[in-house]
FIDRENTOR-86817 format. One record per residue: x, y, z of N, C-alpha, C, CB in turn. Coordinates in pm, whole numbers. Glycine has a CB too. Example, Ala and Ser with C-alpha at 12.3 -4.5 7.8 and 13.67 -1.06 7.14 Angstrom:
% FIDRENTOR-86817
<n_px:1319&n_py:-569&n_pz:780&ca_px:1230&ca_py:-450&ca_pz:780&c_px:1320&c_py:-330&c_pz:780&cb_px:1131&cb_py:-447&cb_pz:905>
<n_px:1285&n_py:-225&n_pz:708&ca_px:1367&ca_py:-106&ca_pz:714&c_px:1290&c_py:3&c_pz:787&cb_px:1408&cb_py:-60&cb_pz:572>
//
This chain:
% FIDRENTOR-86817
<n_px:100&n_py:-101&n_pz:3&ca_px:9&ca_py:33&ca_pz:26&c_px:75&c_py:144&c_pz:-5&cb_px:-40&cb_py:58&cb_pz:165>
<n_px:191&n_py:146&n_pz:105&ca_px:305&ca_py:252&ca_pz:105&c_px:432&c_py:173&c_pz:113&cb_px:297&cb_py:360&cb_pz:232>
<n_px:487&n_py:270&n_pz:98&ca_px:662&ca_py:216&ca_pz:160&c_px:668&c_py:346&c_pz:286&cb_px:844&cb_py:241&cb_pz:-6>
<n_px:688&n_py:219&n_pz:379&ca_px:681&ca_py:306&ca_pz:538&c_px:793&c_py:384&c_pz:534&cb_px:690&cb_py:211&cb_pz:690>
<n_px:885&n_py:386&n_pz:456&ca_px:1052&ca_py:457&ca_pz:508&c_px:1024&c_py:566&c_pz:439&cb_px:1225&cb_py:378&cb_pz:457>
<n_px:901&n_py:619&n_pz:362&ca_px:848&ca_py:764&ca_pz:295&c_px:764&c_py:847&c_pz:364&cb_px:772&cb_py:748&cb_pz:175>
<n_px:741&n_py:747&n_pz:514&ca_px:671&ca_py:860&ca_pz:613&c_px:734&c_py:888&c_pz:705&cb_px:554&cb_py:834&cb_pz:673>
<n_px:657&n_py:1033&n_pz:741&ca_px:732&ca_py:1084&ca_pz:852&c_px:750&c_py:1029&c_pz:1019&cb_px:679&cb_py:1202&cb_pz:854>
<n_px:561&n_py:998&n_pz:1014&ca_px:528&ca_py:889&ca_pz:1113&c_px:626&c_py:769&c_pz:1150&cb_px:412&cb_py:828&cb_pz:1062>
<n_px:683&n_py:717&n_pz:1046&ca_px:754&ca_py:560&ca_pz:1073&c_px:854&c_py:638&c_pz:1122&cb_px:797&cb_py:433&cb_pz:937>
<n_px:958&n_py:736&n_pz:1074&ca_px:1052&ca_py:790&ca_pz:1119&c_px:1066&c_py:869&c_pz:1224&cb_px:1086&cb_py:831&cb_pz:1049>
<n_px:977&n_py:931&n_pz:1283&ca_px:971&ca_py:989&ca_pz:1421&c_px:950&c_py:886&c_pz:1485&cb_px:874&cb_py:1093&cb_pz:1455>
<n_px:865&n_py:775&n_pz:1465&ca_px:864&ca_py:667&ca_pz:1549&c_px:941&c_py:551&c_pz:1589&cb_px:790&cb_py:630&cb_pz:1525>
<n_px:1044&n_py:557&n_pz:1482&ca_px:1158&ca_py:490&ca_pz:1500&c_px:1272&c_py:560&c_pz:1597&cb_px:1207&cb_py:468&cb_pz:1367>
<n_px:1293&n_py:711&n_pz:1548&ca_px:1384&ca_py:785&ca_pz:1634&c_px:1326&c_py:752&c_pz:1771&cb_px:1391&cb_py:945&cb_pz:1602>
<n_px:1187&n_py:795&n_pz:1824&ca_px:1109&ca_py:759&ca_pz:1956&c_px:1163&c_py:639&c_pz:2000&cb_px:952&cb_py:741&cb_pz:1942>
<n_px:1144&n_py:525&n_pz:1949&ca_px:1218&ca_py:354&ca_pz:2022&c_px:1330&c_py:354&c_pz:2049&cb_px:1225&cb_py:221&cb_pz:1938>
<n_px:1406&n_py:434&n_pz:1955&ca_px:1583&ca_py:463&ca_pz:1995&c_px:1587&c_py:525&c_pz:2138&cb_px:1671&cb_py:593&cb_pz:1877>
<n_px:1535&n_py:639&n_pz:2120&ca_px:1515&ca_py:743&ca_pz:2272&c_px:1478&c_py:662&c_pz:2325&cb_px:1421&cb_py:872&cb_pz:2298>
<n_px:1373&n_py:542&n_pz:2355&ca_px:1368&ca_py:518&ca_pz:2484&c_px:1449&c_py:399&c_pz:2536&cb_px:1238&cb_py:505&cb_pz:2514>
<n_px:1487&n_py:348&n_pz:2430&ca_px:1583&ca_py:273&ca_pz:2473&c_px:1706&c_py:346&c_pz:2555&cb_px:1625&cb_py:206&cb_pz:2360>
<n_px:1738&n_py:371&n_pz:2488&ca_px:1829&ca_py:492&ca_pz:2550&c_px:1833&c_py:524&c_pz:2691&cb_px:1788&cb_py:617&cb_pz:2495>
<n_px:1705&n_py:571&n_pz:2698&ca_px:1642&ca_py:647&ca_pz:2838&c_px:1608&c_py:479&c_pz:2928&cb_px:1447&cb_py:774&cb_pz:2792>
<n_px:1587&n_py:399&n_pz:2897&ca_px:1559&ca_py:290&ca_pz:2975&c_px:1668&c_py:208&c_pz:3017&cb_px:1473&cb_py:215&cb_pz:2914>
<n_px:1795&n_py:215&n_pz:2927&ca_px:1910&ca_py:150&ca_pz:2998&c_px:1961&c_py:245&c_pz:3124&cb_px:2035&cb_py:125&cb_pz:2887>
<n_px:1906&n_py:335&n_pz:3164&ca_px:1944&ca_py:444&ca_pz:3286&c_px:1837&c_py:415&c_pz:3372&cb_px:1947&cb_py:616&cb_pz:3246>
<n_px:1760&n_py:288&n_pz:3404&ca_px:1657&ca_py:272&ca_pz:3472&c_px:1750&c_py:187&c_pz:3604&cb_px:1526&cb_py:192&cb_pz:3380>
<n_px:1696&n_py:176&n_pz:3719&ca_px:1799&ca_py:132&ca_pz:3808&c_px:1808&c_py:-20&c_pz:3824&cb_px:1779&cb_py:195&cb_pz:3940>
<n_px:1860&n_py:-115&n_pz:3839&ca_px:1866&ca_py:-273&ca_pz:3842&c_px:1739&c_py:-294&c_pz:3926&cb_px:2014&cb_py:-345&cb_pz:3917>
<n_px:1720&n_py:-242&n_pz:4054&ca_px:1607&ca_py:-260&ca_pz:4113&c_px:1479&c_py:-304&c_pz:4025&cb_px:1588&cb_py:-145&cb_pz:4180>
<n_px:1448&n_py:-239&n_pz:3925&ca_px:1361&ca_py:-258&ca_pz:3847&c_px:1373&c_py:-415&c_pz:3761&cb_px:1366&cb_py:-135&cb_pz:3768>
<n_px:1460&n_py:-454&n_pz:3767&ca_px:1475&ca_py:-593&ca_pz:3672&c_px:1424&c_py:-584&c_pz:3538&cb_px:1398&cb_py:-717&cb_pz:3732>
<n_px:1418&n_py:-480&n_pz:3496&ca_px:1385&ca_py:-509&ca_pz:3344&c_px:1234&c_py:-500&c_pz:3317&cb_px:1435&cb_py:-661&cb_pz:3299>
<n_px:1197&n_py:-483&n_pz:3463&ca_px:1028&ca_py:-520&ca_pz:3412&c_px:970&c_py:-409&c_pz:3350&cb_px:918&cb_py:-558&cb_pz:3537>
<n_px:962&n_py:-263&n_pz:3375&ca_px:893&ca_py:-173&ca_pz:3356&c_px:971&c_py:-120&c_pz:3196&cb_px:890&cb_py:-77&cb_pz:3494>
<n_px:1115&n_py:-133&n_pz:3206&ca_px:1194&ca_py:-66&ca_pz:3037&c_px:1162&c_py:-158&c_pz:2961&cb_px:1375&cb_py:-46&cb_pz:3013>
<n_px:1143&n_py:-287&n_pz:3028&ca_px:1109&ca_py:-400&ca_pz:2906&c_px:972&c_py:-374&c_pz:2870&cb_px:1121&cb_py:-568&cb_pz:2952>
<n_px:883&n_py:-361&n_pz:2940&ca_px:726&ca_py:-315&ca_pz:2934&c_px:743&c_py:-214&c_pz:2799&cb_px:659&cb_py:-220&cb_pz:3100>
<n_px:805&n_py:-115&n_pz:2816&ca_px:780&ca_py:30&ca_pz:2784&c_px:879&c_py:34&c_pz:2635&cb_px:837&cb_py:150&cb_pz:2930>
<n_px:1040&n_py:-60&n_pz:2678&ca_px:1093&ca_py:-91&ca_pz:2509&c_px:1008&c_py:-159&c_pz:2451&cb_px:1226&cb_py:-173&cb_pz:2480>
<n_px:921&n_py:-262&n_pz:2477&ca_px:831&ca_py:-344&ca_pz:2392&c_px:738&c_py:-229&c_pz:2298&cb_px:730&cb_py:-449&cb_pz:2499>
<n_px:702&n_py:-189&n_pz:2397&ca_px:569&ca_py:-100&ca_pz:2352&c_px:592&c_py:30&c_pz:2241&cb_px:504&cb_py:-28&cb_pz:2499>
<n_px:743&n_py:91&n_pz:2244&ca_px:786&ca_py:179&ca_pz:2212&c_px:851&c_py:94&c_pz:2052&cb_px:873&cb_py:247&cb_pz:2335>
<n_px:903&n_py:-3&n_pz:2061&ca_px:918&ca_py:-93&ca_pz:1923&c_px:799&c_py:-129&c_pz:1837&cb_px:977&cb_py:-229&cb_pz:1957>
<n_px:722&n_py:-132&n_pz:1907&ca_px:571&ca_py:-243&ca_pz:1834&c_px:506&c_py:-86&c_pz:1743&cb_px:395&cb_py:-338&cb_pz:2021>
<n_px:543&n_py:45&n_pz:1770&ca_px:466&ca_py:144&ca_pz:1724&c_px:530&c_py:173&c_pz:1580&cb_px:462&cb_py:268&cb_pz:1825>
<n_px:690&n_py:172&n_pz:1531&ca_px:711&ca_py:165&ca_pz:1442&c_px:703&c_py:7&c_pz:1328&cb_px:805&cb_py:227&cb_pz:1473>
<n_px:707&n_py:-54&n_pz:1396&ca_px:712&ca_py:-203&ca_pz:1336&c_px:514&c_py:-221&c_pz:1328&cb_px:822&cb_py:-348&cb_pz:1479>
<n_px:445&n_py:-161&n_pz:1393&ca_px:328&ca_py:-154&ca_pz:1322&c_px:223&c_py:-70&c_pz:1170&cb_px:289&cb_py:-134&cb_pz:1418>
<n_px:329&n_py:22&n_pz:1222&ca_px:324&ca_py:102&ca_pz:1134&c_px:371&c_py:32&c_pz:941&cb_px:420&cb_py:216&cb_pz:1208>
<n_px:518&n_py:-56&n_pz:969&ca_px:536&ca_py:-101&ca_pz:880&c_px:446&c_py:-235&c_pz:809&cb_px:644&cb_py:-108&cb_pz:906>
<n_px:411&n_py:-289&n_pz:888&ca_px:296&ca_py:-411&ca_pz:890&c_px:215&c_py:-337&c_pz:807&cb_px:216&cb_py:-466&cb_pz:1043>
<n_px:121&n_py:-243&n_pz:834&ca_px:12&ca_py:-143&ca_pz:794&c_px:44&c_py:-178&c_pz:665&cb_px:16&cb_py:22&cb_pz:838>
<n_px:171&n_py:-49&n_pz:644&ca_px:198&ca_py:-28&ca_pz:508&c_px:232&c_py:-128&c_pz:395&cb_px:287&cb_py:47&cb_pz:510>
<n_px:258&n_py:-268&n_pz:467&ca_px:293&ca_py:-410&ca_pz:352&c_px:104&c_py:-472&c_pz:342&cb_px:449&cb_py:-586&cb_pz:461>
<n_px:48&n_py:-412&n_pz:409&ca_px:-106&ca_py:-479&ca_pz:373&c_px:-161&c_py:-407&c_pz:258&cb_px:-224&cb_py:-463&cb_pz:501>
<n_px:-267&n_py:-483&n_pz:185&ca_px:-329&ca_py:-483&ca_pz:59&c_px:-461&c_py:-380&c_pz:29&cb_px:-368&cb_py:-627&cb_pz:40>
<n_px:-528&n_py:-406&n_pz:155&ca_px:-643&ca_py:-343&ca_pz:205&c_px:-640&c_py:-208&c_pz:285&cb_px:-701&cb_py:-434&cb_pz:282>
<n_px:-717&n_py:-115&n_pz:263&ca_px:-726&ca_py:-27&ca_pz:300&c_px:-782&c_py:-77&c_pz:485&cb_px:-806&cb_py:54&cb_pz:189>
<n_px:-829&n_py:-142&n_pz:485&ca_px:-942&ca_py:-204&ca_pz:609&c_px:-816&c_py:-271&c_pz:734&cb_px:-1077&cb_py:-377&cb_pz:523>
<n_px:-719&n_py:-350&n_pz:668&ca_px:-621&ca_py:-398&ca_pz:716&c_px:-498&c_py:-279&c_pz:753&cb_px:-588&cb_py:-504&cb_pz:622>
<n_px:-467&n_py:-233&n_pz:667&ca_px:-380&ca_py:-119&ca_pz:662&c_px:-424&c_py:-49&c_pz:817&cb_px:-412&cb_py:-14&cb_pz:510>
<n_px:-507&n_py:0&n_pz:813&ca_px:-556&ca_py:62&ca_pz:904&c_px:-574&c_py:16&c_pz:1043&cb_px:-650&cb_py:92&cb_pz:860>
<n_px:-624&n_py:-103&n_pz:1042&ca_px:-585&ca_py:-218&ca_pz:1147&c_px:-475&c_py:-193&c_pz:1195&cb_px:-574&cb_py:-354&cb_pz:1102>
<n_px:-376&n_py:-180&n_pz:1169&ca_px:-230&ca_py:-207&ca_pz:1213&c_px:-184&c_py:-90&c_pz:1272&cb_px:-132&cb_py:-246&cb_pz:1099>
<n_px:-244&n_py:47&n_pz:1174&ca_px:-210&ca_py:171&ca_pz:1253&c_px:-256&c_py:217&c_pz:1382&cb_px:-237&cb_py:264&cb_pz:1185>
<n_px:-384&n_py:115&n_pz:1378&ca_px:-481&ca_py:162&ca_pz:1542&c_px:-382&c_py:118&c_pz:1619&cb_px:-653&cb_py:74&cb_pz:1596>
<n_px:-327&n_py:-52&n_pz:1568&ca_px:-258&ca_py:-137&ca_pz:1678&c_px:-122&c_py:-20&c_pz:1698&cb_px:-208&cb_py:-328&cb_pz:1616>
<n_px:-45&n_py:67&n_pz:1618&ca_px:49&ca_py:166&ca_pz:1627&c_px:-13&c_py:254&c_pz:1747&cb_px:71&cb_py:244&cb_pz:1482>
<n_px:-72&n_py:296&n_pz:1730&ca_px:-178&ca_py:379&ca_pz:1845&c_px:-190&c_py:346&c_pz:1930&cb_px:-294&cb_py:399&cb_pz:1838>
<n_px:-193&n_py:211&n_pz:1939&ca_px:-226&ca_py:169&ca_pz:2071&c_px:-131&c_py:145&c_pz:2167&cb_px:-292&cb_py:67&cb_pz:2066>
<n_px:-3&n_py:108&n_pz:2100&ca_px:116&ca_py:126&ca_pz:2147&c_px:147&c_py:240&c_pz:2228&cb_px:190&cb_py:122&cb_pz:2055>
<n_px:126&n_py:342&n_pz:2141&ca_px:171&ca_py:458&ca_pz:2142&c_px:125&c_py:527&c_pz:2308&cb_px:109&cb_py:531&cb_pz:2005>
<n_px:-38&n_py:491&n_pz:2325&ca_px:-80&ca_py:484&ca_pz:2455&c_px:-34&c_py:396&c_pz:2576&cb_px:-190&cb_py:464&cb_pz:2441>
<n_px:6&n_py:294&n_pz:2535&ca_px:91&ca_py:180&ca_pz:2624&c_px:220&c_py:221&c_pz:2667&cb_px:120&cb_py:49&cb_pz:2544>
<n_px:319&n_py:266&n_pz:2570&ca_px:408&ca_py:344&ca_pz:2647&c_px:408&c_py:477&c_pz:2673&cb_px:506&cb_py:330&cb_pz:2607>
<n_px:309&n_py:518&n_pz:2694&ca_px:266&ca_py:666&ca_pz:2740&c_px:270&c_py:628&c_pz:2893&cb_px:97&cb_py:731&cb_pz:2677>
<n_px:191&n_py:529&n_pz:2897&ca_px:129&ca_py:496&ca_pz:3065&c_px:228&c_py:414&c_pz:3108&cb_px:-30&cb_py:409&cb_pz:3089>
<n_px:329&n_py:340&n_pz:3050&ca_px:467&ca_py:260&ca_pz:3089&c_px:525&c_py:397&c_pz:3187&cb_px:592&cb_py:205&cb_pz:2921>
<n_px:581&n_py:506&n_pz:3121&ca_px:624&ca_py:633&ca_pz:3105&c_px:564&c_py:663&c_pz:3231&cb_px:584&cb_py:716&cb_pz:2976>
<n_px:466&n_py:690&n_pz:3254&ca_px:400&ca_py:752&ca_pz:3369&c_px:424&c_py:673&c_pz:3475&cb_px:259&cb_py:774&cb_pz:3356>
<n_px:417&n_py:554&n_pz:3452&ca_px:447&ca_py:504&ca_pz:3600&c_px:595&c_py:490&c_pz:3621&cb_px:379&cb_py:359&cb_pz:3630>
<n_px:680&n_py:479&n_pz:3533&ca_px:830&ca_py:483&ca_pz:3536&c_px:854&c_py:640&c_pz:3606&cb_px:905&cb_py:460&cb_pz:3363>
<n_px:756&n_py:774&n_pz:3555&ca_px:778&ca_py:890&ca_pz:3622&c_px:748&c_py:874&c_pz:3749&cb_px:714&cb_py:992&cb_pz:3572>
<n_px:672&n_py:818&n_pz:3804&ca_px:629&ca_py:796&ca_pz:3935&c_px:717&c_py:734&c_pz:4015&cb_px:521&cb_py:731&cb_pz:3939>
<n_px:773&n_py:661&n_pz:3969&ca_px:887&ca_py:578&ca_pz:4072&c_px:1019&c_py:635&c_pz:4057&cb_px:907&cb_py:411&cb_pz:4035>
<n_px:1010&n_py:766&n_pz:3947&ca_px:1156&ca_py:873&ca_pz:3960&c_px:1289&c_py:756&c_pz:3898&cb_px:1197&cb_py:936&cb_pz:4184>
<n_px:1256&n_py:703&n_pz:3778&ca_px:1303&ca_py:640&ca_pz:3681&c_px:1313&c_py:700&c_pz:3574&cb_px:1251&cb_py:547&cb_pz:3664>
<n_px:1252&n_py:795&n_pz:3527&ca_px:1265&ca_py:947&ca_pz:3379&c_px:1235&c_py:1040&c_pz:3504&cb_px:1098&cb_py:966&cb_pz:3193>
<n_px:1320&n_py:1155&n_pz:3434&ca_px:1294&ca_py:1269&ca_pz:3492&c_px:1184&c_py:1340&c_pz:3424&cb_px:1406&cb_py:1342&cb_pz:3499>
<n_px:1169&n_py:1519&n_pz:3465&ca_px:1035&ca_py:1548&ca_pz:3428&c_px:1111&c_py:1560&c_pz:3285&cb_px:940&cb_py:1686&cb_pz:3506>
<n_px:1154&n_py:1621&n_pz:3249&ca_px:1228&ca_py:1658&ca_pz:3104&c_px:1204&c_py:1538&c_pz:3021&cb_px:1403&cb_py:1687&cb_pz:3113>
<n_px:1278&n_py:1422&n_pz:3066&ca_px:1257&ca_py:1312&ca_pz:2958&c_px:1102&c_py:1298&c_pz:2936&cb_px:1325&cb_py:1161&cb_pz:3006>
<n_px:1051&n_py:1254&n_pz:3055&ca_px:902&ca_py:1241&ca_pz:3032&c_px:825&c_py:1316&c_pz:2956&cb_px:843&cb_py:1248&cb_pz:3133>
<n_px:833&n_py:1445&n_pz:2944&ca_px:764&ca_py:1545&ca_pz:2897&c_px:790&c_py:1539&c_pz:2729&cb_px:809&cb_py:1679&cb_pz:2974>
<n_px:946&n_py:1495&n_pz:2729&ca_px:993&ca_py:1501&ca_pz:2570&c_px:902&c_py:1389&c_pz:2499&cb_px:1175&cb_py:1461&cb_pz:2545>
<n_px:943&n_py:1274&n_pz:2570&ca_px:871&ca_py:1119&ca_pz:2548&c_px:732&c_py:1177&c_pz:2523&cb_px:874&cb_py:992&cb_pz:2699>
<n_px:652&n_py:1194&n_pz:2592&ca_px:502&ca_py:1175&ca_pz:2589&c_px:479&c_py:1289&c_pz:2491&cb_px:417&cb_py:1189&cb_pz:2743>
<n_px:548&n_py:1397&n_pz:2479&ca_px:510&ca_py:1489&ca_pz:2359&c_px:498&c_py:1401&c_pz:2214&cb_px:634&cb_py:1612&cb_pz:2342>
<n_px:660&n_py:1356&n_pz:2223&ca_px:639&ca_py:1275&ca_pz:2090&c_px:556&c_py:1218&c_pz:2095&cb_px:718&cb_py:1197&cb_pz:2044>
<n_px:494&n_py:1103&n_pz:2144&ca_px:419&ca_py:1006&ca_pz:2142&c_px:285&c_py:1077&c_pz:2092&cb_px:419&cb_py:934&cb_pz:2274>
<n_px:269&n_py:1169&n_pz:2152&ca_px:119&ca_py:1254&ca_pz:2152&c_px:137&c_py:1294&c_pz:1987&cb_px:106&cb_py:1425&cb_pz:2286>
<n_px:238&n_py:1341&n_pz:1942&ca_px:272&ca_py:1410&ca_pz:1805&c_px:240&c_py:1270&c_pz:1704&cb_px:461&cb_py:1481&cb_pz:1797>
<n_px:294&n_py:1150&n_pz:1737&ca_px:324&ca_py:1016&ca_pz:1660&c_px:146&c_py:982&c_pz:1691&cb_px:476&cb_py:883&cb_pz:1745>
<n_px:62&n_py:996&n_pz:1760&ca_px:-51&ca_py:961&ca_pz:1740&c_px:-172&c_py:1019&c_pz:1659&cb_px:-73&cb_py:950&cb_pz:1835>
<n_px:-118&n_py:1165&n_pz:1674&ca_px:-186&ca_py:1275&ca_pz:1599&c_px:-154&c_py:1228&c_pz:1444&cb_px:-121&cb_py:1438&cb_pz:1644>
<n_px:-36&n_py:1207&n_pz:1409&ca_px:-9&ca_py:1165&ca_pz:1268&c_px:-35&c_py:1070&c_pz:1255&cb_px:95&cb_py:1168&cb_pz:1216>
<n_px:-106&n_py:949&n_pz:1294&ca_px:-150&ca_py:836&ca_pz:1296&c_px:-254&c_py:834&c_pz:1215&cb_px:-172&cb_py:794&cb_pz:1410>
<n_px:-351&n_py:929&n_pz:1359&ca_px:-476&ca_py:971&ca_pz:1293&c_px:-472&c_py:1013&c_pz:1173&cb_px:-537&cb_py:1061&cb_pz:1351>
<n_px:-419&n_py:1186&n_pz:1136&ca_px:-434&ca_py:1173&ca_pz:994&c_px:-392&c_py:1090&c_pz:887&cb_px:-403&cb_py:1254&cb_pz:962>
<n_px:-309&n_py:1006&n_pz:893&ca_px:-250&ca_py:893&ca_pz:792&c_px:-403&c_py:802&c_pz:791&cb_px:-80&cb_py:788&cb_pz:869>
<n_px:-425&n_py:748&n_pz:902&ca_px:-613&ca_py:646&ca_pz:878&c_px:-701&c_py:704&c_pz:812&cb_px:-719&cb_py:617&cb_pz:1015>
<n_px:-643&n_py:885&n_pz:799&ca_px:-828&ca_py:941&ca_pz:752&c_px:-759&c_py:1010&c_pz:609&cb_px:-942&cb_py:1111&cb_pz:901>
<n_px:-658&n_py:993&n_pz:577&ca_px:-605&ca_py:980&ca_pz:468&c_px:-551&c_py:898&c_pz:363&cb_px:-560&cb_py:1019&cb_pz:485>
<n_px:-579&n_py:722&n_pz:362&ca_px:-527&ca_py:667&ca_pz:333&c_px:-618&c_py:599&c_pz:233&cb_px:-470&cb_py:627&cb_pz:420>
<n_px:-595&n_py:605&n_pz:122&ca_px:-669&ca_py:605&ca_pz:-23&c_px:-761&c_py:479&c_pz:-43&cb_px:-555&cb_py:604&cb_pz:-150>
//
């Protein structure tokens, strides 16, 4: 349907996944990778689902995977809020990542609306 590499939303979500990985590597050992792992998994699912949606041949299937990407963004935001509450991320990191997640979700909704 689309070449995902041409989509700004895919590039931004890929960059977000890299940023999340860097941030979670700084989480304390006491986390035992639980929140870090869940946050990384949700973040990496965003560009993966965008790519998979672009590989689908029907509009309905493509939208379904873009919705999965949006859901993964919401999940990542929830994990970030928990990490923030535990003081694993500072306010500036949280605001930057949540802002990027919000922007990605808006881009996904526009993409879904404008798919041919």
